[in-house]
DSSP file (Angstrom, degrees, kcal/mol; ACC not computed):
  #  RESIDUE AA STRUCTURE BP1 BP2  ACC     N-H-->O    O-->H-N    N-H-->O    O-->H-N    TCO  KAPPA ALPHA  PHI   PSI    X-CA   Y-CA   Z-CA
    1    1 A M              0   0    0      0, 0.0     9,-2.7     0, 0.0     2,-0.3   0.000 360.0 360.0 360.0 123.8  -29.4   17.5  -15.4
    2    2 A K  B     -A    9   0A   0      7,-0.3     7,-0.2     8,-0.1     3,-0.0  -0.692 360.0-127.0 -95.8 144.2  -26.7   18.3  -12.8
    3    3 A S     >  -     0   0    0      5,-2.8     4,-1.7    -2,-0.3     5,-0.3  -0.787  15.0-146.0 -85.2 126.9  -24.4   15.8  -11.2
    4    4 A P  T  4 S+     0   0    0      0, 0.0    -1,-0.1     0, 0.0    -2,-0.0   0.719  94.1  46.2 -68.0 -18.5  -24.7   16.1   -7.4
    5    5 A H  T  4 S+     0   0    0      3,-0.1    -3,-0.0     1,-0.1    -2,-0.0   0.767 119.3  32.1 -96.4 -26.5  -21.0   15.2   -6.9
    6    6 A T  T  4 S-     0   0    0     -3,-0.2     3,-0.1     2,-0.2    -1,-0.1   0.682  89.8-128.6-108.6 -19.8  -19.2   17.4   -9.4
    7    7 A G  S  < S+     0   0    0     -4,-1.7     8,-1.4     1,-0.3    11,-0.3   0.692  71.3 115.9  78.0  17.5  -21.3   20.5   -9.8
    8    8 A T  B    S-B   14   0B   0     -5,-0.3    -5,-2.8     6,-0.2    -1,-0.3  -0.827  71.7-102.4-116.4 157.6  -21.4   20.1  -13.5
    9    9 A A  B >   -A    2   0A   0      4,-3.3     3,-2.3    -2,-0.3    -7,-0.3  -0.270  44.3 -98.0 -68.8 165.5  -24.2   19.5  -15.9
   10   10 A A  T 3  S+     0   0    0     -9,-2.7    -1,-0.1     1,-0.3    -8,-0.1   0.754 125.4  55.2 -59.5 -24.3  -24.7   16.0  -17.2
   11   11 A H  T 3  S-     0   0    0    -10,-0.2    -1,-0.3     2,-0.1    -9,-0.1   0.312 124.6 -99.4 -93.8   9.2  -22.9   17.0  -20.4
   12   12 A G  S <  S+     0   0    0     -3,-2.3    -2,-0.1     1,-0.3    -1,-0.0   0.526  76.5 139.0  90.9   7.1  -19.8   18.3  -18.5
   13   13 A H        -     0   0    0      1,-0.1    -4,-3.3    -5,-0.0    -1,-0.3  -0.664  58.4-108.6 -85.6 139.6  -20.6   22.0  -18.5
   14   14 A P  B     -B    8   0B   0      0, 0.0     2,-0.2     0, 0.0    -6,-0.2  -0.335  35.4-153.8 -63.9 146.2  -19.8   24.0  -15.4
   15   15 A S    >   -     0   0    0     -8,-1.4     3,-1.3    -6,-0.1    -7,-0.0  -0.671  30.8-104.4-114.2 172.8  -22.9   25.0  -13.4
   16   16 A S  T 3  S+     0   0    0      1,-0.2     4,-0.3    -2,-0.2    -8,-0.1   0.578 112.8  72.3 -73.1  -7.8  -23.4   27.9  -11.1
   17   17 A A  T 3>  +     0   0    0    -10,-0.3     4,-2.4     1,-0.2    -1,-0.2   0.507  68.8  94.8 -85.1  -4.0  -23.3   25.4   -8.1
   18   18 A T  H <> S+     0   0    0     -3,-1.3     4,-2.1   -11,-0.3    -1,-0.2   0.917  84.2  46.6 -57.8 -49.5  -19.5   24.9   -8.5
   19   19 A P  H  > S+     0   0    0      0, 0.0     4,-2.0     0, 0.0    -1,-0.2   0.891 112.3  52.6 -60.2 -36.6  -18.5   27.5   -5.8
   20   20 A R  H  > S+     0   0    0     -4,-0.3     4,-2.3     1,-0.2    -2,-0.2   0.911 108.6  49.2 -64.6 -42.2  -21.1   26.1   -3.5
   21   21 A L  H  X S+     0   0    0     -4,-2.4     4,-2.6     1,-0.2    -1,-0.2   0.881 108.5  53.8 -65.5 -37.0  -19.7   22.6   -3.9
   22   22 A E  H  X S+     0   0    0     -4,-2.1     4,-2.4     2,-0.2    -1,-0.2   0.906 109.4  48.1 -63.3 -40.5  -16.2   23.8   -3.2
   23   23 A I  H  X S+     0   0    0     -4,-2.0     4,-2.5     2,-0.2    -2,-0.2   0.917 111.3  50.5 -63.9 -43.1  -17.4   25.4    0.0
   24   24 A N  H  X S+     0   0    0     -4,-2.3     4,-2.5     1,-0.2    -2,-0.2   0.897 110.3  49.8 -62.3 -40.0  -19.2   22.2    1.0
   25   25 A R  H  X S+     0   0    0     -4,-2.6     4,-2.6     2,-0.2    -1,-0.2   0.909 109.9  51.0 -65.3 -40.9  -16.0   20.2    0.3
   26   26 A D  H  X S+     0   0    0     -4,-2.4     4,-2.3     2,-0.2    -2,-0.2   0.920 111.4  47.8 -61.3 -43.5  -14.0   22.6    2.4
   27   27 A V  H  X S+     0   0    0     -4,-2.5     4,-2.6     1,-0.2    -2,-0.2   0.915 112.3  49.3 -62.8 -43.7  -16.4   22.2    5.3
   28   28 A L  H  X S+     0   0    0     -4,-2.5     4,-2.9     2,-0.2    -2,-0.2   0.887 109.5  52.2 -64.8 -38.3  -16.4   18.4    4.9
   29   29 A D  H  X S+     0   0    0     -4,-2.6     4,-2.3     2,-0.2    -1,-0.2   0.926 111.2  46.7 -61.6 -44.7  -12.6   18.5    4.9
   30   30 A V  H  X S+     0   0    0     -4,-2.3     4,-2.0     2,-0.2    -2,-0.2   0.919 114.5  47.5 -63.6 -44.1  -12.5   20.5    8.1
   31   31 A L  H  X S+     0   0    0     -4,-2.6     4,-2.4     1,-0.2    -2,-0.2   0.923 112.0  48.9 -64.2 -44.3  -15.1   18.2    9.7
   32   32 A S  H  X S+     0   0    0     -4,-2.9     4,-2.4     1,-0.2    -1,-0.2   0.889 111.5  48.8 -66.8 -37.3  -13.3   15.0    8.7
   33   33 A S  H  X S+     0   0    0     -4,-2.3     4,-2.3    -5,-0.2    -1,-0.2   0.885 111.4  50.9 -68.3 -35.5  -10.0   16.2   10.0
   34   34 A G  H  X S+     0   0    0     -4,-2.0     4,-2.2    -5,-0.2    -2,-0.2   0.904 110.8  47.9 -65.5 -40.9  -11.6   17.2   13.3
   35   35 A V  H  X S+     0   0    0     -4,-2.4     4,-2.7     2,-0.2     5,-0.2   0.910 111.0  51.6 -65.1 -42.3  -13.2   13.8   13.6
   36   36 A A  H  X S+     0   0    0     -4,-2.4     4,-2.3     1,-0.2    -2,-0.2   0.914 111.0  47.4 -61.7 -42.7   -9.9   12.1   12.9
   37   37 A K  H  X S+     0   0    0     -4,-2.3     4,-2.5     2,-0.2    -1,-0.2   0.898 112.0  50.6 -64.6 -40.2   -8.1   14.2   15.6
   38   38 A L  H  X S+     0   0    0     -4,-2.2     4,-2.2     2,-0.2    -2,-0.2   0.926 111.4  47.2 -63.7 -45.2  -10.9   13.4   18.1
   39   39 A E  H  X S+     0   0    0     -4,-2.7     4,-2.4     1,-0.2    -1,-0.2   0.900 111.9  51.5 -62.7 -40.5  -10.7    9.7   17.4
   40   40 A C  H  X S+     0   0    0     -4,-2.3     4,-1.9    -5,-0.2    -2,-0.2   0.925 111.0  46.6 -63.2 -45.1   -6.9    9.8   17.7
   41   41 A S  H  X S+     0   0    0     -4,-2.5     4,-1.6     1,-0.2    -1,-0.2   0.865 111.9  51.8 -68.2 -34.2   -7.0   11.6   21.0
   42   42 A R  H  X S+     0   0    0     -4,-2.2     4,-1.8     1,-0.2    -2,-0.2   0.923 109.7  48.5 -66.3 -43.2   -9.7    9.2   22.4
   43   43 A S  H  X S+     0   0    0     -4,-2.4     4,-2.6     1,-0.2    -2,-0.2   0.861 109.5  53.5 -67.7 -33.3   -7.7    6.1   21.4
   44   44 A E  H  < S+     0   0    0     -4,-1.9    -1,-0.2     1,-0.2    -2,-0.2   0.869 110.0  46.9 -67.5 -36.2   -4.5    7.5   23.0
   45   45 A T  H  < S+     0   0    0     -4,-1.6    -1,-0.2    -5,-0.1    -2,-0.2   0.839 117.5  42.6 -76.0 -31.2   -6.3    8.2   26.3
   46   46 A R  H  < S+     0   0    0     -4,-1.8    -2,-0.2     1,-0.2    -3,-0.2   0.937 130.4  18.6 -77.2 -48.5   -7.9    4.7   26.4
   47   47 A N  S  < S-     0   0    0     -4,-2.6    -1,-0.2    -5,-0.2     2,-0.2  -0.784  74.1-155.2-128.1  86.7   -4.9    2.6   25.2
   48   48 A P        -     0   0    0      0, 0.0    -4,-0.1     0, 0.0    -3,-0.1  -0.451  25.9-125.4 -63.0 129.0   -1.6    4.3   25.6
   49   49 A A        -     0   0    0     -2,-0.2    -5,-0.0     1,-0.1    -2,-0.0  -0.560  16.7-129.9 -80.3 134.2    0.7    2.7   23.0
   50   50 A P        -     0   0    0      0, 0.0     2,-2.5     0, 0.0    -1,-0.1  -0.261  42.8 -83.6 -70.9 170.8    3.9    1.2   24.2
   51   51 A N  S    S+     0   0    0      2,-0.0    -2,-0.0    -2,-0.0     0, 0.0  -0.450  85.1 130.7 -78.4  71.8    7.1    2.1   22.3
   52   52 A V        -     0   0    0     -2,-2.5    -3,-0.0     4,-0.0     0, 0.0  -0.978  64.3-106.6-124.7 136.5    6.6   -0.5   19.6
   53   53 A P        -     0   0    0      0, 0.0    -2,-0.0     0, 0.0     4,-0.0  -0.324  26.6-125.2 -61.4 146.5    6.9    0.1   15.9
   54   54 A A  S    S+     0   0    0      1,-0.2    -2,-0.0     2,-0.0     0, 0.0   0.889 100.4  33.5 -61.1 -41.2    3.5    0.1   14.2
   55   55 A E  S    S-     0   0    0      3,-0.0    -1,-0.2     0, 0.0     3,-0.1  -0.960  87.9-132.9-119.4 115.2    4.6   -2.5   11.7
   56   56 A P        -     0   0    0      0, 0.0     2,-0.2     0, 0.0    -2,-0.0  -0.371  30.4-107.4 -65.6 144.7    7.0   -5.1   12.8
   57   57 A S        -     0   0    0      1,-0.1     2,-0.6    -2,-0.0     0, 0.0  -0.503  29.6-138.1 -72.9 140.4    9.9   -5.7   10.5
   58   58 A R        +     0   0    0     -2,-0.2     3,-0.1     1,-0.1    -1,-0.1  -0.885  23.5 178.6-103.1 119.6    9.7   -9.0    8.6
   59   59 A E  S    S+     0   0    0     -2,-0.6    41,-3.0     1,-0.1     2,-0.4   0.719  75.9  45.9 -88.0 -23.9   12.9  -10.9    8.2
   60   60 A L  E    S-C   99   0C   0     39,-0.2     2,-0.4    40,-0.1    39,-0.2  -0.963  70.9-161.3-121.6 137.7   11.2  -13.7    6.4
   61   61 A L  E     -C   98   0C   0     37,-3.1    37,-2.8    -2,-0.4     2,-0.1  -0.928  12.5-135.5-117.2 141.4    8.7  -13.4    3.5
   62   62 A T  E  >  -C   97   0C   0     -2,-0.4     4,-2.3    35,-0.2     5,-0.2  -0.343  35.5 -99.4 -80.1 171.3    6.2  -15.9    2.3
   63   63 A E  H  > S+     0   0    0     33,-0.6     4,-2.7     1,-0.2     5,-0.2   0.919 125.9  50.0 -55.8 -44.5    5.6  -16.6   -1.4
   64   64 A K  H  > S+     0   0    0      1,-0.2     4,-2.5     2,-0.2    -1,-0.2   0.909 109.1  50.7 -64.3 -43.2    2.6  -14.4   -1.3
   65   65 A M  H  > S+     0   0    0      2,-0.2     4,-2.2     1,-0.2    -1,-0.2   0.909 113.5  45.2 -62.3 -42.1    4.4  -11.5    0.4
   66   66 A L  H  X S+     0   0    0     -4,-2.3     4,-2.5     2,-0.2    -2,-0.2   0.901 111.3  52.7 -69.4 -40.0    7.2  -11.6   -2.2
   67   67 A A  H  X>S+     0   0    0     -4,-2.7     5,-2.3    -5,-0.2     4,-0.7   0.905 111.5  47.2 -61.2 -40.8    4.7  -11.9   -5.1
   68   68 A D  H  <5S+     0   0    0     -4,-2.5     3,-0.5     3,-0.2    -2,-0.2   0.907 111.3  51.4 -65.3 -42.1    2.9   -8.8   -3.7
   69   69 A R  H  <5S+     0   0    0     -4,-2.2    -2,-0.2     1,-0.2    -1,-0.2   0.898 119.5  35.1 -62.0 -41.2    6.2   -7.0   -3.3
   70   70 A W  H  <5S-     0   0    0     -4,-2.5    -1,-0.2    -5,-0.1    -2,-0.2   0.401 106.1-125.0 -95.7   2.0    7.3   -7.7   -6.9
   71   71 A V  T  <5S+     0   0    0     -4,-0.7     2,-0.3    -3,-0.5    -3,-0.2   0.952  71.7 114.9  51.5  55.7    3.8   -7.5   -8.4
   72   72 A C      < -     0   0    0     -5,-2.3    -1,-0.2    -6,-0.1     2,-0.2  -0.834  69.2 -85.9-139.4 178.4    4.0  -10.9   -9.9
   73   73 A S     >  -     0   0    0     -2,-0.3     4,-1.3     1,-0.1     3,-0.2  -0.536  24.0-126.6 -89.9 156.4    2.2  -14.2   -9.4
   74   74 A V  H  > S+     0   0    0      1,-0.2     4,-2.2     2,-0.2     5,-0.2   0.856 112.0  62.6 -63.8 -35.4    3.1  -16.9   -6.9
   75   75 A A  H  > S+     0   0    0      1,-0.2     4,-2.5     2,-0.2    -1,-0.2   0.869  98.6  54.5 -59.8 -37.5    3.2  -19.3   -9.9
   76   76 A R  H  > S+     0   0    0      2,-0.2     4,-2.5     1,-0.2    -1,-0.2   0.932 108.3  48.2 -62.5 -45.0    6.1  -17.3  -11.4
   77   77 A L  H  X S+     0   0    0     -4,-1.3     4,-2.2     1,-0.2    -2,-0.2   0.897 111.4  51.0 -61.8 -39.3    8.1  -17.7   -8.2
   78   78 A Q  H  X S+     0   0    0     -4,-2.2     4,-2.1     2,-0.2    -2,-0.2   0.902 109.6  49.8 -64.5 -41.4    7.3  -21.4   -8.2
   79   79 A R  H  X S+     0   0    0     -4,-2.5     4,-2.2     1,-0.2     6,-0.2   0.912 109.4  52.3 -63.3 -42.3    8.5  -21.7  -11.8
   80   80 A W  H  X>S+     0   0    0     -4,-2.5     5,-3.3     1,-0.2     4,-0.6   0.918 109.0  49.3 -60.1 -43.5   11.7  -19.9  -10.9
   81   81 A R  H ><5S+     0   0    0     -4,-2.2     3,-0.9     1,-0.2    -1,-0.2   0.916 110.4  50.6 -63.3 -42.0   12.4  -22.3   -8.0
   82   82 A T  H 3<5S+     0   0    0     -4,-2.1    -1,-0.2     1,-0.3    -2,-0.2   0.874 114.2  44.7 -61.7 -38.1   11.8  -25.3  -10.3
   83   83 A A  H 3<5S-     0   0    0     -4,-2.2    -1,-0.3    -5,-0.2    -2,-0.2   0.462 116.5-113.3 -86.2  -1.7   14.2  -23.9  -12.9
   84   84 A G  T <<5S+     0   0    0     -3,-0.9    -3,-0.2    -4,-0.6     2,-0.2   0.736  77.2 124.1  76.1  22.7   16.8  -22.9  -10.3
   85   85 A E      < +     0   0    0     -5,-3.3    -1,-0.3    -6,-0.2    -2,-0.1  -0.524  40.0  39.2-105.9 175.2   16.3  -19.2  -10.9
   86   86 A G  S    S-     0   0    0     -2,-0.2     3,-0.1    -3,-0.1    -9,-0.0  -0.190  97.7 -27.2  81.5-173.4   15.4  -16.3   -8.7
   87   87 A P  S    S-     0   0    0      0, 0.0    16,-0.1     0, 0.0    -3,-0.1  -0.312  73.7 -92.1 -74.8 157.6   16.5  -15.6   -5.2
   88   88 A P        -     0   0    0      0, 0.0    11,-0.3     0, 0.0     2,-0.3  -0.307  48.8-168.2 -63.5 154.3   17.6  -18.2   -2.7
   89   89 A Y        -     0   0    0      9,-0.1     2,-0.3    -3,-0.1     9,-0.2  -0.931  18.4-127.2-142.5 164.5   14.9  -19.6   -0.4
   90   90 A L  E     -D   97   0C   0      7,-3.7     7,-2.5    -2,-0.3     2,-0.5  -0.837   9.7-155.9-108.6 149.9   14.3  -21.7    2.7
   91   91 A K  E     +D   96   0C   0     -2,-0.3     2,-0.5     5,-0.2     5,-0.2  -0.908  21.2 172.2-127.4 105.7   12.0  -24.6    2.9
   92   92 A I  E >  S-D   95   0C   0      3,-2.5     3,-2.2    -2,-0.5    -2,-0.1  -0.959  70.3 -18.2-120.0 121.7   11.0  -25.1    6.5
   93   93 A V  T 3  S-     0   0    0     -2,-0.5    -1,-0.2     1,-0.3     3,-0.1   0.875 128.2 -53.4  50.9  42.0    8.3  -27.7    7.4
   94   94 A G  T 3  S+     0   0    0      1,-0.2     2,-0.5    -3,-0.1    -1,-0.3   0.464 114.2 118.9  77.9   0.6    7.2  -27.7    3.8
   95   95 A K  E <   - D   0  92C   0     -3,-2.2    -3,-2.5   -33,-0.0     2,-0.5  -0.870  60.2-135.4-105.4 131.7    6.7  -23.9    3.7
   96   96 A V  E     + D   0  91C   0     -2,-0.5   -33,-0.6    -5,-0.2     2,-0.3  -0.720  29.7 176.0 -86.0 127.8    8.8  -21.8    1.3
   97   97 A L  E     -CD  62  90C   0     -7,-2.5    -7,-3.7    -2,-0.5     2,-0.4  -0.976  19.3-149.2-133.2 146.7   10.2  -18.7    2.9
   98   98 A Y  E     -C   61   0C   0    -37,-2.8   -37,-3.1    -2,-0.3     2,-0.3  -0.950  19.4-127.3-115.7 133.9   12.5  -16.0    1.5
   99   99 A R  E  >  -C   60   0C   0     -2,-0.4     4,-2.1   -11,-0.3     3,-0.4  -0.632  15.7-134.2 -79.0 136.9   15.0  -14.1    3.7
  100  100 A L  H  > S+     0   0    0    -41,-3.0     4,-2.8    -2,-0.3     5,-0.2   0.881 105.7  55.2 -58.7 -40.2   14.6  -10.3    3.4
  101  101 A K  H  > S+     0   0    0    -42,-0.3     4,-1.9     1,-0.2    -1,-0.2   0.868 108.5  48.7 -64.0 -34.6   18.4   -9.8    3.1
  102  102 A D  H  > S+     0   0    0     -3,-0.4     4,-2.4     2,-0.2    -1,-0.2   0.884 111.2  50.0 -69.9 -38.4   18.4  -12.3    0.1
  103  103 A I  H  X S+     0   0    0     -4,-2.1     4,-2.6     2,-0.2    -2,-0.2   0.933 111.9  47.4 -64.0 -46.4   15.5  -10.5   -1.5
  104  104 A E  H  X S+     0   0    0     -4,-2.8     4,-2.3     1,-0.2    -2,-0.2   0.884 112.4  49.6 -64.1 -38.4   17.2   -7.1   -1.1
  105  105 A A  H  X S+     0   0    0     -4,-1.9     4,-2.4    -5,-0.2    -1,-0.2   0.904 111.7  48.9 -66.0 -41.3   20.5   -8.5   -2.5
  106  106 A Y  H  X S+     0   0    0     -4,-2.4     4,-1.4     2,-0.2    -2,-0.2   0.901 111.5  49.7 -64.5 -41.3   18.7  -10.0   -5.5
  107  107 A E  H  < S+     0   0    0     -4,-2.6     4,-0.5     2,-0.2    -2,-0.2   0.917 111.0  49.4 -63.1 -42.9   17.0   -6.7   -6.2
  108  108 A E  H >< S+     0   0    0     -4,-2.3     3,-1.0     1,-0.2    -2,-0.2   0.906 110.8  49.6 -63.5 -42.0   20.3   -4.9   -6.0
  109  109 A A  H 3< S+     0   0    0     -4,-2.4    -1,-0.2     1,-0.2    -2,-0.2   0.759 110.2  52.4 -68.2 -24.0   21.9   -7.3   -8.4
  110  110 A S  T 3< S+     0   0    0     -4,-1.4    -1,-0.2    -3,-0.2     2,-0.2   0.476  80.5 121.8 -88.8  -4.1   18.9   -6.9  -10.8
  111  111 A L    <   -     0   0    0     -3,-1.0     2,-0.6    -4,-0.5    -3,-0.0  -0.432  56.8-143.7 -66.8 126.0   19.2   -3.1  -10.8
  112  112 A V        +     0   0    0     -2,-0.2     3,-0.1     1,-0.2    -1,-0.1  -0.823  23.7 173.4 -92.5 120.1   19.7   -1.8  -14.3
  113  113 A R        +     0   0    0     -2,-0.6     2,-0.4     1,-0.3    -1,-0.2   0.835  65.1  20.3 -97.3 -38.0   22.0    1.2  -14.2
  114  114 A K        -     0   0    0      1,-0.1    -1,-0.3     2,-0.0     0, 0.0  -0.985  51.0-168.0-133.9 144.2   22.6    2.0  -17.9
  115  115 A T              0   0    0     -2,-0.4    -1,-0.1    -3,-0.1    -3,-0.0   0.333 360.0 360.0-113.3   6.9   20.6    1.0  -20.9
  116  116 A F              0   0    0      0, 0.0    -1,-0.1     0, 0.0    -2,-0.0   0.411 360.0 360.0-119.7 360.0   23.0    1.9  -23.8
């Protein structure tokens, strides 16, 4: 039994269809890049983009944004605030916000340079 996606038999042995699948993948790569270029050129002619960065810089981060950046939970950030640990934060209209410059300074201060 051959796997239609890998060109190998069900037990992992190469089949004679491997070169054919590689050719098909090459054709698909060429087609997908052509479609991407076509879509890009169409969108540029319809809506010329002003000179604005694609992603606006964020000077303030929410709890969720910081948790995503540090790959930790929002609860951990909340515990740190309760214990007086972690980076400084703002509380505006009941919403906790972190300044990017404070986050970057905290990250720099947390940088481990030598381990011996």
